[in-house]
C-alpha positions as CSV (number, residue, x, y, z in Angstrom):
1,M,0.2,-0.5,0.0
2,A,1.6,3.0,-0.7
3,E,2.4,5.7,1.6
4,G,-0.3,8.2,0.4
5,A,-2.7,5.6,1.0
6,F,-3.7,6.8,4.2
7,S,-7.3,8.4,5.9
8,M,-8.5,10.9,8.7
9,T,-10.5,14.0,9.0
10,T,-9.0,17.3,9.7
11,P,-5.2,17.5,10.7
12,D,-6.0,20.1,13.8
13,M,-8.0,16.9,15.1
14,F,-5.0,15.6,16.3
15,T,-2.9,17.0,19.1
16,P,1.1,17.7,18.8
17,L,3.2,15.1,19.9
18,E,5.1,18.0,21.0
19,P,5.3,22.0,20.8
20,A,7.0,22.9,17.5
21,S,10.3,24.8,18.1
22,V,9.7,27.7,15.2
23,S,8.0,30.8,14.9
24,D,6.9,30.9,11.7
25,P,3.8,29.4,11.3
26,V,4.2,27.9,8.5
27,A,7.1,26.4,9.1
28,A,5.1,25.6,12.6
29,R,2.5,24.2,10.5
30,M,5.2,21.9,8.1
31,D,7.1,20.3,11.6
32,A,3.4,19.7,13.2
33,L,2.2,17.8,9.7
34,R,5.9,16.0,9.4
35,R,5.4,14.9,12.8
36,Q,1.4,13.6,12.3
37,L,2.7,11.8,9.2
38,H,6.0,9.9,10.7
39,H,3.6,9.4,13.7
40,H,0.4,7.7,12.1
41,A,3.1,5.6,9.3
42,H,4.7,4.3,12.1
43,R,1.4,3.2,13.8
44,Y,0.8,1.6,10.2
45,Y,4.0,0.7,9.0
46,V,5.3,-0.8,11.7
47,L,2.8,-2.0,14.5
48,D,0.3,-2.5,11.8
49,E,-2.6,-1.0,14.4
50,P,-3.7,2.2,12.5
51,Q,-5.4,4.7,14.6
52,I,-6.6,6.5,11.8
53,P,-8.5,5.7,8.4
54,D,-6.8,6.5,4.5
55,A,-8.5,9.5,3.0
56,D,-7.8,11.8,6.4
57,Y,-3.5,11.0,5.8
58,D,-3.4,11.8,2.1
59,R,-5.2,15.1,2.8
60,M,-2.0,15.9,5.3
61,F,0.1,14.2,2.9
62,Q,-1.1,16.8,-0.1
63,E,-0.9,19.6,2.4
64,L,2.4,18.8,3.5
65,Q,3.4,18.1,-0.3
66,A,2.1,21.8,-1.6
67,L,3.5,23.5,1.5
68,E,6.9,22.4,0.4
69,A,6.5,23.8,-3.1
70,L,5.5,27.1,-1.8
71,H,8.2,27.3,0.7
72,P,11.2,25.1,-0.7
73,E,13.4,26.3,1.9
74,L,11.6,25.0,4.5
75,T,11.7,21.3,3.0
76,S,13.1,18.6,5.6
77,P,15.2,15.9,4.6
78,D,13.0,13.6,6.7
79,S,10.0,14.7,5.0
80,P,7.9,12.0,4.7
81,T,7.5,13.0,0.9
82,R,10.8,12.1,0.3
83,R,10.6,8.3,1.3
84,V,8.2,5.5,2.1
85,G,7.3,5.4,5.6
86,G,7.3,2.7,8.8
87,K,11.3,1.4,9.5
88,P,11.7,-2.7,10.0
89,L,10.8,-4.7,13.4
90,Q,13.8,-4.9,15.4
91,Q,12.9,-8.7,15.6
92,F,13.7,-9.7,12.7
93,A,16.8,-9.5,10.2
94,S,17.2,-6.3,7.8
95,V,16.7,-6.8,4.1
96,R,18.5,-4.0,1.5
97,H,16.7,-3.6,-1.6
98,A,18.9,-3.8,-4.5
99,V,16.3,-1.9,-6.6
100,P,14.1,0.6,-4.0
101,M,10.6,-0.3,-3.3
102,L,8.9,3.3,-4.0
103,S,5.0,3.8,-3.9
104,I,3.6,5.8,-6.6
105,R,1.9,8.9,-6.8
106,T,-1.7,8.9,-5.2
107,E,-4.7,10.9,-7.0
108,T,-7.3,11.1,-5.0
109,D,-9.6,13.0,-7.0
110,T,-12.1,9.8,-7.3
111,E,-14.2,11.6,-10.5
112,A,-13.0,11.1,-14.2
113,S,-10.8,14.1,-14.2
114,G,-8.3,11.9,-12.4
115,A,-7.4,10.0,-14.9
116,Q,-8.1,12.6,-17.4
117,N,-5.1,14.5,-15.3
118,F,-3.0,12.1,-15.6
119,D,-3.3,11.7,-19.1
120,A,-2.1,14.7,-19.8
121,R,0.8,14.9,-17.7
122,V,2.1,11.7,-19.7
123,R,1.6,13.3,-23.0
124,K,2.9,16.8,-21.6
125,E,6.1,15.2,-20.3
126,L,6.2,13.1,-23.7
127,G,6.0,16.3,-25.7
128,L,2.5,14.9,-27.5
129,G,0.4,17.2,-29.4
130,A,-3.4,17.0,-29.6
131,S,-3.0,15.0,-33.1
132,D,-0.1,12.6,-32.1
133,P,-2.2,8.8,-31.0
134,P,-3.5,8.2,-27.4
135,V,-0.5,6.6,-25.4
136,E,-1.3,3.2,-24.2
137,Y,-1.4,2.2,-20.5
138,V,-2.1,-1.1,-18.1
139,A,-4.9,-0.9,-15.9
140,E,-4.4,-2.8,-12.9
141,L,-6.4,-3.0,-9.2
142,K,-4.8,-1.3,-6.5
143,F,-5.2,-3.9,-3.7
144,D,-5.5,-3.2,0.3
145,G,-2.3,-5.5,1.8
146,L,1.1,-5.5,2.3
147,A,3.8,-5.5,-0.5
148,I,5.9,-8.1,-0.6
149,N,9.5,-8.1,-2.6
150,L,10.1,-11.7,-3.2
151,R,13.8,-12.9,-4.2
152,Y,14.6,-15.5,-6.6
153,E,17.9,-17.2,-7.2
154,N,18.3,-19.9,-10.0
155,G,14.7,-20.3,-9.8
156,V,14.1,-21.2,-5.9
157,L,13.1,-18.9,-3.8
158,A,16.0,-17.8,-1.5
159,Q,14.5,-14.3,0.6
160,A,11.1,-12.3,1.0
161,A,11.0,-9.0,2.4
162,T,8.6,-5.9,3.4
163,R,8.7,-3.0,1.7
164,G,10.1,-1.4,4.7
165,D,11.3,2.0,3.9
166,G,11.7,1.8,0.4
167,E,15.2,1.0,0.9
168,V,15.5,-1.3,3.9
169,G,12.3,-3.9,4.6
170,E,12.3,-7.3,6.7
171,D,13.0,-10.8,6.6
172,V,9.8,-12.5,6.5
173,T,10.7,-15.6,4.0
174,Q,9.5,-18.2,6.0
175,N,5.7,-16.6,6.4
176,I,5.8,-16.2,3.0
177,R,6.6,-19.7,2.1
178,T,3.2,-20.8,4.0
179,I,1.3,-18.8,1.4
180,R,0.8,-21.4,-1.0
181,Q,-0.2,-19.3,-4.0
182,I,3.6,-17.9,-3.9
183,P,5.8,-20.8,-5.8
184,L,9.0,-22.0,-3.8
185,R,10.5,-22.7,-7.5
186,L,9.9,-21.3,-10.8
187,S,10.2,-23.0,-14.4
188,K,13.9,-23.6,-16.1
189,D,13.2,-20.2,-18.9
190,A,13.0,-18.1,-14.9
191,P,16.7,-16.1,-15.1
192,P,18.9,-16.9,-12.6
193,V,18.3,-13.6,-10.3
194,L,14.8,-12.6,-9.7
195,E,12.6,-10.2,-7.6
196,V,8.8,-10.2,-8.2
197,R,6.8,-8.0,-6.2
198,G,3.4,-8.1,-5.5
199,E,0.5,-7.7,-2.7
200,V,0.2,-10.0,0.3
201,Y,-4.0,-10.2,1.0
202,M,-6.8,-11.9,2.9
203,R,-9.7,-12.7,0.8
204,R,-12.9,-10.8,2.3
205,D,-14.4,-14.7,2.8
206,D,-11.1,-16.0,4.4
207,F,-11.4,-12.8,6.9
208,E,-14.7,-13.7,7.9
209,S,-13.8,-17.3,8.7
210,L,-11.2,-16.1,10.4
211,N,-13.1,-13.7,12.7
212,E,-15.4,-16.1,13.2
213,K,-13.0,-18.7,14.8
214,Q,-11.2,-16.0,16.7
215,R,-15.0,-14.9,18.3
216,E,-15.4,-19.0,18.9
217,K,-12.3,-19.0,20.9
218,M,-13.1,-15.7,22.6
219,A,-16.6,-17.5,23.5
220,R,-14.7,-20.1,25.0
221,G,-12.1,-17.7,27.3
222,I,-8.8,-18.5,25.5
223,K,-6.8,-15.5,26.7
224,G,-5.0,-12.9,24.3
225,E,-7.7,-14.1,21.3
226,K,-9.1,-10.9,19.4
227,T,-10.1,-10.3,16.1
228,F,-8.9,-8.4,13.2
229,V,-10.8,-4.9,12.2
230,N,-10.1,-5.1,8.8
231,P,-8.8,-7.8,5.9
232,R,-5.1,-5.6,5.4
233,N,-4.6,-5.6,9.3
234,A,-5.1,-9.1,9.8
235,A,-2.7,-10.3,6.7
236,A,-0.1,-7.6,7.5
237,G,0.0,-9.4,11.5
238,A,-0.1,-12.8,9.3
239,V,3.0,-11.9,7.5
240,R,5.2,-10.5,10.8
241,Q,4.6,-13.0,13.1
242,L,7.8,-14.4,14.4
243,D,6.1,-17.9,14.9
244,P,5.9,-19.3,10.5
245,A,3.4,-21.6,12.4
246,I,0.7,-19.0,13.1
247,A,1.4,-17.6,9.7
248,A,0.5,-20.6,8.1
249,R,-2.7,-20.5,9.8
250,R,-3.8,-17.5,8.6
251,P,-5.7,-17.5,5.1
252,L,-3.5,-15.5,2.7
253,S,-2.9,-15.0,-0.9
254,F,-1.0,-13.3,-3.5
255,F,-0.6,-10.9,-6.7
256,A,2.0,-10.1,-8.5
257,Y,2.5,-6.9,-10.0
258,G,5.6,-5.7,-11.1
259,L,9.5,-6.5,-10.9
260,G,12.8,-5.5,-8.6
261,E,16.1,-6.8,-9.4
262,V,16.6,-8.8,-12.7
263,T,19.7,-10.7,-14.3
264,P,20.3,-7.9,-17.1
265,E,19.8,-8.7,-20.5
266,E,23.3,-9.7,-22.1
267,E,23.7,-12.3,-18.9
268,G,20.8,-14.3,-19.7
269,G,18.1,-12.1,-18.1
270,P,14.1,-11.4,-19.8
271,L,13.9,-8.9,-22.9
272,F,10.3,-6.7,-21.9
273,E,9.1,-4.2,-24.4
274,T,5.8,-3.7,-21.8
275,H,4.6,-3.9,-19.0
276,F,1.2,-5.9,-20.2
277,E,4.2,-8.8,-21.5
278,L,5.8,-9.0,-18.3
279,L,2.7,-9.2,-16.2
280,M,1.9,-12.3,-18.8
281,T,5.0,-13.6,-18.4
282,L,5.0,-13.8,-14.7
283,K,1.6,-15.6,-14.9
284,S,3.5,-18.3,-17.4
285,W,6.2,-18.5,-14.6
286,G,3.3,-19.5,-12.1
287,F,2.7,-16.2,-10.3
288,P,-0.8,-15.1,-9.6
289,V,-1.7,-11.9,-11.9
290,A,-5.6,-10.2,-11.2
291,D,-7.8,-11.2,-13.9
292,L,-9.0,-8.1,-13.8
293,T,-5.8,-6.5,-15.4
294,G,-6.1,-5.1,-18.8
295,T,-4.3,-2.2,-21.5
296,A,-6.4,1.0,-22.1
297,Q,-5.7,3.1,-25.4
298,G,-5.8,7.1,-23.6
299,A,-7.5,8.5,-20.6
300,S,-11.2,7.3,-22.3
301,E,-10.5,3.8,-21.4
302,L,-9.2,4.6,-18.5
303,I,-12.0,6.3,-17.2
304,A,-13.8,3.6,-18.7
305,F,-11.9,1.0,-16.4
306,H,-12.3,3.3,-13.3
307,E,-16.3,3.4,-13.5
308,K,-16.4,-0.7,-14.3
309,I,-14.2,-1.6,-11.3
310,G,-16.2,1.1,-9.2
311,R,-19.7,-0.9,-10.0
312,Q,-18.1,-4.7,-9.3
313,R,-15.6,-3.2,-6.3
314,D,-18.2,-4.2,-3.6
315,Q,-18.5,-7.9,-5.3
316,L,-14.9,-8.6,-5.7
317,P,-13.4,-11.1,-3.0
318,Y,-11.0,-8.7,-1.8
319,D,-10.3,-5.3,-1.0
320,I,-9.0,-2.6,-3.3
321,D,-9.4,1.3,-2.5
322,G,-8.8,2.1,-6.3
323,V,-6.9,1.3,-9.4
324,V,-3.7,1.8,-10.9
325,Y,-2.3,3.1,-14.2
326,K,1.0,2.4,-15.9
327,V,2.2,3.3,-19.1
328,N,2.6,-0.1,-20.8
329,S,5.8,1.0,-22.8
330,L,8.9,0.2,-20.9
331,A,11.1,2.4,-23.1
332,L,8.3,5.3,-22.7
333,Q,8.2,4.6,-18.7
334,K,12.3,4.8,-19.0
335,K,12.2,8.4,-20.8
336,L,9.7,9.4,-18.3
337,G,11.5,8.7,-14.6
338,F,10.8,10.1,-11.4
339,V,10.3,13.0,-9.2
340,T,11.6,13.2,-5.9
341,R,10.2,9.6,-4.9
342,E,7.5,9.0,-7.0
343,P,7.6,8.0,-10.8
344,R,5.8,9.8,-13.6
345,W,4.2,7.2,-15.7
346,A,2.1,5.5,-13.0
347,V,-0.4,6.7,-10.7
348,A,-2.8,5.0,-8.4
349,H,-6.8,6.3,-9.1
350,K,-8.4,6.4,-5.9
351,Y,-12.3,5.7,-5.2
352,P,-14.4,7.7,-2.5
353,A,-13.2,6.9,1.0
354,Q,-14.9,3.4,2.5
355,E,-13.9,4.6,6.3
356,Q,-14.3,7.5,8.2
357,I,-13.9,9.0,11.8
358,T,-16.9,10.3,13.7
359,T,-18.5,10.2,16.8
360,V,-21.1,8.4,18.3
361,L,-24.3,10.8,19.3
362,G,-26.4,7.8,20.9
363,I,-27.7,4.2,20.4
364,D,-31.3,3.4,19.4
365,V,-32.7,0.1,19.1
366,Q,-34.7,-0.5,15.9
367,V,-37.4,-3.4,15.5
368,G,-37.1,-4.9,12.2
369,R,-40.2,-6.3,10.0
370,T,-39.7,-9.7,11.7
371,G,-39.2,-8.3,15.1
372,K,-35.5,-8.6,14.9
373,L,-33.8,-5.8,17.6
374,T,-30.9,-4.0,15.7
375,P,-29.0,-1.7,18.1
376,V,-27.9,1.2,15.7
377,A,-25.1,4.0,16.4
378,K,-26.3,7.3,15.8
379,L,-23.7,9.5,14.1
380,A,-22.1,12.7,14.0
381,P,-22.8,13.5,9.7
382,V,-19.3,11.7,8.2
383,F,-18.9,11.7,4.6
384,V,-17.9,8.4,3.6
385,G,-18.5,5.6,1.0
386,G,-19.2,9.0,-1.6
387,V,-22.5,9.8,0.8
388,T,-23.3,11.6,4.0
389,V,-24.0,8.7,7.1
390,T,-25.4,9.3,10.2
391,N,-26.1,5.8,11.3
392,A,-24.4,2.9,11.3
393,T,-25.5,-0.4,12.4
394,L,-24.0,-2.5,15.4
395,H,-25.4,-5.6,14.7
396,N,-26.6,-7.3,17.8
397,E,-26.0,-6.9,21.6
398,D,-22.6,-9.1,21.3
399,E,-21.5,-7.2,18.5
400,A,-21.8,-4.3,20.6
401,R,-20.3,-5.3,23.7
402,R,-17.2,-6.9,21.2
403,K,-16.8,-3.8,19.5
404,D,-17.9,-2.1,23.2
405,V,-19.3,0.9,21.5
406,R,-19.9,3.7,23.7
407,I,-21.8,7.0,23.3
408,G,-19.6,10.0,23.3
409,D,-17.1,7.2,21.7
410,T,-15.2,8.2,18.4
411,V,-15.2,5.5,16.0
412,I,-14.0,4.7,12.1
413,V,-17.4,4.0,10.4
414,R,-17.6,1.5,7.3
415,R,-19.1,2.4,4.2
416,A,-18.8,-0.3,1.3
417,G,-21.3,0.3,-1.5
418,D,-24.8,-0.4,-1.0
419,V,-23.5,-2.1,2.6
420,I,-25.6,-0.6,5.6
421,P,-22.6,1.2,7.2
422,E,-20.8,-0.3,10.0
423,V,-18.9,0.7,13.4
424,V,-15.3,-1.1,12.5
425,S,-13.5,-0.1,15.6
426,V,-13.4,2.4,18.4
427,L,-10.4,4.7,19.0
428,L,-10.2,3.6,23.0
429,D,-7.8,6.9,23.6
430,K,-10.4,9.6,22.8
431,R,-13.5,7.8,25.2
432,V,-15.3,10.2,27.5
433,Q,-15.0,9.2,31.2
434,D,-17.3,6.8,32.5
435,A,-19.0,6.7,29.2
436,P,-22.2,3.8,30.0
437,M,-21.7,0.2,28.5
438,F,-24.6,-0.2,25.9
439,T,-27.4,-3.1,27.3
440,M,-30.2,-4.2,25.0
441,P,-33.8,-3.3,26.4
442,R,-35.4,-6.0,27.4
443,K,-38.3,-4.8,26.3
444,C,-39.5,-3.8,22.3
445,P,-39.2,0.0,22.3
446,V,-41.9,0.2,19.7
447,C,-45.0,-1.7,21.1
448,G,-43.3,-2.6,24.7
449,S,-43.8,-6.2,24.6
450,D,-41.1,-8.4,26.0
451,A,-37.6,-8.7,23.9
452,V,-36.8,-12.5,24.1
453,R,-33.3,-13.7,22.9
454,E,-33.5,-17.5,22.3
455,E,-30.5,-20.3,23.4
456,G,-27.5,-20.1,20.2
457,E,-29.4,-16.8,18.7
458,A,-27.4,-13.8,18.8
459,D,-30.3,-11.5,18.0
460,Y,-32.6,-10.3,20.4
461,R,-37.0,-10.4,19.0
462,C,-39.7,-8.2,20.0
463,T,-42.9,-11.1,20.9
464,G,-45.3,-8.8,20.0
465,G,-45.8,-9.5,16.4
466,L,-49.4,-9.1,15.9
467,F,-49.4,-5.7,17.7
468,C,-46.2,-4.2,17.1
469,A,-46.4,-1.5,15.1
470,A,-43.0,-2.5,13.2
471,Q,-44.0,-5.5,12.2
472,R,-47.1,-4.9,10.6
473,K,-46.8,-5.0,7.4
474,E,-44.6,-8.8,7.6
475,A,-47.6,-9.7,10.1
476,I,-50.5,-9.1,7.6
477,L,-49.0,-10.6,4.8
478,H,-47.9,-14.0,6.8
479,Y,-51.6,-14.2,7.7
480,S,-52.8,-14.0,4.5
481,H,-50.6,-16.2,2.4
482,R,-52.1,-18.8,0.8
483,R,-51.0,-22.0,3.5
484,A,-52.0,-20.1,5.9
485,V,-55.9,-18.0,6.2
486,E,-55.6,-16.8,2.6
487,I,-56.4,-13.6,1.4
488,E,-57.0,-13.4,-2.6
489,G,-55.7,-10.6,-3.8
490,L,-54.0,-9.0,-0.8
491,G,-50.3,-8.8,-1.8
492,D,-47.2,-6.4,-0.7
493,K,-48.0,-3.1,-2.5
494,L,-51.3,-3.1,-1.1
495,V,-50.5,-4.1,1.9
496,E,-47.8,-1.1,2.1
497,Q,-50.7,1.3,0.9
498,L,-53.1,-0.2,3.5
499,V,-50.1,0.5,6.5
500,D,-48.5,3.6,5.0
501,A,-52.1,5.5,5.1
502,N,-52.5,4.4,8.4
503,V,-55.6,2.5,7.4
504,I,-55.0,-1.0,8.9
505,R,-53.2,-0.4,12.3
506,A,-53.6,-4.1,13.0
507,L,-54.6,-7.1,11.9
508,P,-58.1,-7.0,12.7
509,D,-58.9,-4.3,10.8
510,L,-58.8,-5.8,7.7
511,Y,-61.9,-7.0,8.3
512,R,-63.3,-3.7,9.3
513,L,-62.5,-2.2,5.7
514,G,-65.0,-0.5,3.7
515,L,-65.9,0.2,0.7
516,S,-65.1,4.0,0.3
517,A,-61.6,3.5,2.3
518,L,-60.0,1.1,-0.6
519,V,-61.0,2.7,-3.7
520,A,-59.0,5.8,-2.4
521,L,-55.8,3.8,-2.9
522,D,-54.1,4.0,-5.8
523,R,-54.9,1.8,-8.6
524,M,-58.0,0.7,-6.4
525,A,-61.1,0.3,-8.8
526,D,-64.2,-0.4,-7.9
527,K,-64.3,-4.0,-9.1
528,S,-60.7,-4.6,-7.1
529,A,-62.5,-3.2,-4.2
530,N,-65.1,-5.2,-4.0
531,N,-62.9,-8.4,-4.8
532,L,-60.7,-8.2,-2.0
533,L,-64.0,-7.5,0.0
534,E,-65.2,-11.0,-1.0
535,A,-62.0,-12.4,-0.4
536,L,-61.9,-10.9,3.2
537,E,-65.4,-13.1,3.7
538,K,-64.3,-15.7,2.2
539,S,-61.1,-16.2,4.8
540,K,-63.1,-16.1,7.6
541,A,-63.7,-19.3,7.4
542,T,-60.3,-21.0,7.6
543,T,-59.3,-24.2,9.7
544,L,-57.5,-24.3,12.9
545,P,-53.7,-25.4,11.3
546,R,-54.1,-22.7,9.3
547,F,-55.0,-19.8,11.7
548,L,-52.5,-21.3,13.9
549,F,-49.9,-20.8,11.0
550,G,-51.2,-17.7,10.0
551,L,-50.6,-15.7,13.7
552,G,-47.0,-15.9,12.6
553,I,-45.5,-17.4,16.2
554,R,-41.4,-18.1,15.3
555,H,-40.4,-21.3,14.3
556,V,-44.4,-22.4,14.0
557,G,-44.5,-23.8,10.3
558,E,-47.0,-25.6,8.6
559,A,-46.3,-28.9,9.8
560,T,-46.1,-28.1,13.6
561,A,-49.1,-25.8,13.0
562,K,-51.1,-29.3,12.1
563,A,-49.3,-31.4,14.4
564,L,-50.6,-28.9,17.5
565,A,-54.5,-28.8,15.9
566,R,-54.4,-32.8,15.8
567,H,-52.9,-33.0,19.7
568,F,-54.7,-30.2,21.6
569,G,-57.9,-29.9,19.3
570,K,-58.9,-26.7,20.3
571,F,-57.4,-22.9,19.9
572,E,-57.8,-22.6,24.2
573,A,-55.8,-25.7,24.8
574,I,-52.9,-24.8,22.7
575,M,-53.1,-20.7,24.0
576,D,-53.2,-21.9,27.7
577,A,-50.7,-25.1,27.5
578,T,-47.3,-25.2,29.4
579,E,-43.7,-26.0,27.8
580,E,-44.4,-29.6,29.4
581,Q,-47.6,-30.5,27.8
582,L,-46.4,-29.0,24.6
583,L,-43.2,-30.7,24.4
584,A,-45.2,-33.8,24.1
585,V,-46.9,-33.0,20.4
586,N,-45.2,-34.7,17.4
587,D,-42.4,-31.9,16.0
588,V,-42.2,-29.5,19.0
589,G,-38.9,-29.6,21.0
590,P,-37.6,-27.2,23.8
591,I,-37.6,-23.9,21.5
592,V,-40.7,-24.1,19.6
593,A,-42.7,-24.9,23.1
594,K,-41.1,-22.1,24.8
595,S,-42.0,-19.7,21.4
596,I,-45.0,-20.4,21.2
597,R,-45.5,-20.0,25.1
598,T,-43.8,-16.7,24.7
599,F,-46.5,-16.2,22.7
600,F,-49.3,-16.2,24.5
601,D,-48.4,-15.0,27.5
602,Q,-48.1,-11.6,25.4
603,P,-51.9,-10.0,26.5
604,H,-51.3,-7.7,23.0
605,N,-51.3,-11.2,21.2
606,R,-54.4,-12.6,23.4
607,E,-56.4,-9.3,22.5
608,V,-55.4,-9.7,19.2
609,V,-56.7,-13.1,18.4
610,A,-60.0,-12.2,20.7
611,Q,-60.9,-9.2,18.0
612,L,-60.1,-11.4,15.2
613,R,-62.5,-13.9,16.1
614,A,-65.0,-11.0,17.2
615,C,-64.5,-10.2,13.2
616,G,-65.7,-13.5,12.6
617,V,-62.9,-15.6,11.8
618,R,-63.5,-19.3,12.7
619,W,-62.8,-22.8,12.3
620,K,-63.8,-26.5,13.1
621,E,-62.5,-27.8,16.2
622,G,-63.0,-31.7,17.9
623,E,-61.5,-33.3,20.6
624,A,-57.8,-34.4,21.0
625,A,-56.3,-36.2,18.4
626,A,-56.0,-40.3,19.8
627,R,-52.7,-41.1,20.3
628,A,-52.5,-43.7,17.9
629,P,-49.2,-44.3,15.9
630,Q,-49.0,-42.7,12.7
631,P,-48.4,-44.9,9.7
632,L,-45.4,-42.4,8.6
633,S,-44.0,-41.1,11.6
634,G,-40.8,-40.4,12.1
635,K,-40.5,-40.6,7.9
636,T,-38.7,-37.7,5.9
637,F,-40.4,-36.7,2.4
638,V,-39.5,-34.9,-0.5
639,I,-41.6,-34.0,-3.5
640,T,-40.8,-33.4,-7.4
641,G,-41.9,-33.4,-10.3
642,T,-45.9,-33.2,-11.7
643,L,-47.5,-35.7,-9.7
644,P,-50.8,-37.2,-12.4
645,T,-53.3,-36.7,-10.2
646,L,-52.0,-34.9,-6.5
647,S,-50.5,-30.9,-6.7
648,R,-47.6,-31.2,-4.3
649,D,-49.4,-29.1,-1.5
650,Q,-52.0,-31.9,-1.6
651,A,-49.3,-34.6,-1.4
652,K,-47.7,-32.5,1.6
653,D,-50.6,-32.2,3.1
654,L,-51.5,-36.5,2.8
655,V,-48.0,-36.8,4.3
656,E,-47.6,-34.4,7.4
657,A,-51.3,-35.8,8.0
658,A,-49.8,-39.3,9.0
659,G,-47.3,-38.2,10.4
660,G,-45.0,-37.7,7.9
661,K,-42.3,-34.7,7.0
662,V,-41.6,-32.5,4.2
663,A,-38.2,-31.0,3.4
664,G,-37.7,-29.1,0.4
665,S,-34.1,-30.6,-0.1
666,V,-32.6,-34.7,-0.4
667,S,-30.4,-35.3,1.9
668,K,-28.9,-38.7,3.7
669,K,-31.4,-38.2,6.2
670,T,-34.5,-38.5,3.5
671,D,-36.5,-41.7,3.7
672,Y,-38.4,-41.4,0.7
673,V,-38.6,-39.1,-2.9
674,V,-41.8,-38.8,-4.5
675,A,-40.8,-38.4,-8.3
676,G,-43.6,-37.6,-10.9
677,A,-43.1,-36.3,-14.6
678,E,-40.1,-34.1,-15.1
679,A,-38.1,-34.3,-12.0
680,G,-34.8,-32.8,-11.8
681,S,-31.9,-32.5,-9.3
682,K,-33.5,-33.6,-6.7
683,L,-34.1,-37.3,-8.3
684,V,-30.5,-36.7,-9.9
685,K,-29.2,-36.6,-6.1
686,A,-31.3,-39.4,-4.8
687,Q,-30.2,-41.5,-6.7
688,A,-26.7,-40.8,-6.2
689,L,-27.4,-41.2,-2.7
690,G,-29.1,-44.0,-2.6
691,V,-32.4,-42.6,-1.1
692,A,-35.8,-44.8,-2.1
693,V,-37.8,-43.4,-5.0
694,I,-40.6,-43.9,-5.6
695,D,-44.5,-42.6,-7.5
696,E,-47.5,-41.5,-6.5
697,A,-48.9,-44.9,-6.5
698,D,-46.4,-46.2,-4.0
699,L,-47.1,-43.2,-1.8
700,L,-50.6,-43.9,-1.7
701,T,-49.9,-47.8,-1.0
702,L,-47.8,-46.1,2.1
703,L,-51.0,-44.1,3.0
704,S,-53.7,-46.6,3.1
705,R,-52.4,-47.8,6.1
706,Y,-53.8,-44.1,7.8
């Protein structure tokens, strides 16, 4: 990562490390900037503990560059603009690079003009006019990882070193050997001495898996374990582990993008005319080169590449913070040369910063459509990822406590594309004294119902599903589903209109709808309104299993609702059953029993049920079913294809009535696959697993015992 690839808020946010020793205001400002940049480069490159996000470091760096250009007499030999930041850790052996590992200029103008400006500078340096052909470039990705130099001698990996300060790096050979993407030996056509440069990084899915393992270790009370802030820090920490065994357990990856020292052509070394040819040769020697690399003719194609990658950025399997443009011709690269510490023939074109610093003004708890409670940090407005962000999710109580986010904290916030902004980490050294720890409320903040967290789950949920305003739309849609009470014509858009207009505030309001209220809605003519009223009237006559399922009790699906209805016979018996009585029902375990009991313990839910019955919703009830064994009890079926006489729903009902279960996918636990015409992949999988395959006639034979 180039030194200029840091970010933080405005420089005057930071307390000076020590008072400036000069009286001139400009000199004092330059002195403060140098000290701050050195401090944060050390935190990032040496300690792998950055305190600030990238865009803010860039602003400080560019301010210092501008001041040095205006006041060259005040430029210091130790300025961060003169060298790449960071020194090697003392625990590692030092490696002096045969060819310095210099960084490239960062273009933070995230618009098309960033590419246009680079192309204009190149053309000017080459003396090209408007009528001259476009310059050919190589366009690459700017990976967010750790730069590495790999030295091969006679085709064998002899040494791997970090960038360090650009002149001297750290010997991390043993750790790099653990990365499977990096070849230990090259083909015979590789030159006697070859230094390959690239980026060690961690894929996003590997990063998530690593953090999940870390959380498991923390839950088991293993000391010294922690989760990682981002893939870049996790990769850098792995490369710089003193114990290679620890590095070997980290899922690292590598991309090659350039060369260091190489045997000269006159001594048998390779001859390249273009940078792209160089990359393709590296690929042929066994080095991974990013697929999203190509050539571009002039500024217009650079712009197109920048925009294309920007659209794909959030779907990439790894983090990038920009793209890199390089003049393709190596002869032109040599002609263009360097300016101070940067090549004139390359630039890194950034995207909008995805991380920024802000302050937590408060922590609210939002209730989702399904009752999930989510803590949300209310933030001082901050521009991140191309938009102004004022809220960031804390996911759940465990995450909020793991990150230890508190009101008043200074935090790093991340937003990638359309992903919901989240708090990445807290800057503990800026914490307000005695800030209270966050605790999830035990009552729903919307309706006041109990908020419960089931065993083994991370989320709290509101139990007032029929009453809670936050869950109205979901509750109505579920109730009206064709496998529940079924209200034909009541779809998503209509429910949204009814709820948003406050026509419906709870389920019973469905049956209080009048023609005038319906025709007042958008796209609702008299005929459509009358059809819906007829469907509502028809839905009042239902069955006990359908009504139970329609209530949306957590974990109570169709099969469980049918089992409850068969077992108890009457709705009141189910509503008043103890957990022990519920556990006696086939298909009801401890979690389901507790969920049913919790649902009916909420007075709001009982009141809604009473109102529905008062509106005329009714079903036939009977005595509790005899406890005789059912012929398909304990058997799992999968139904696929088109059956001759039964629909899939009819076949499912018959199986469940006989005590069997119907699953959606085939596994080793499946007892029978009922296959009809045009049965597809499920039939193939059943045959591969040796699962019994039967047709409709065989199923009816099994059911005839019932």
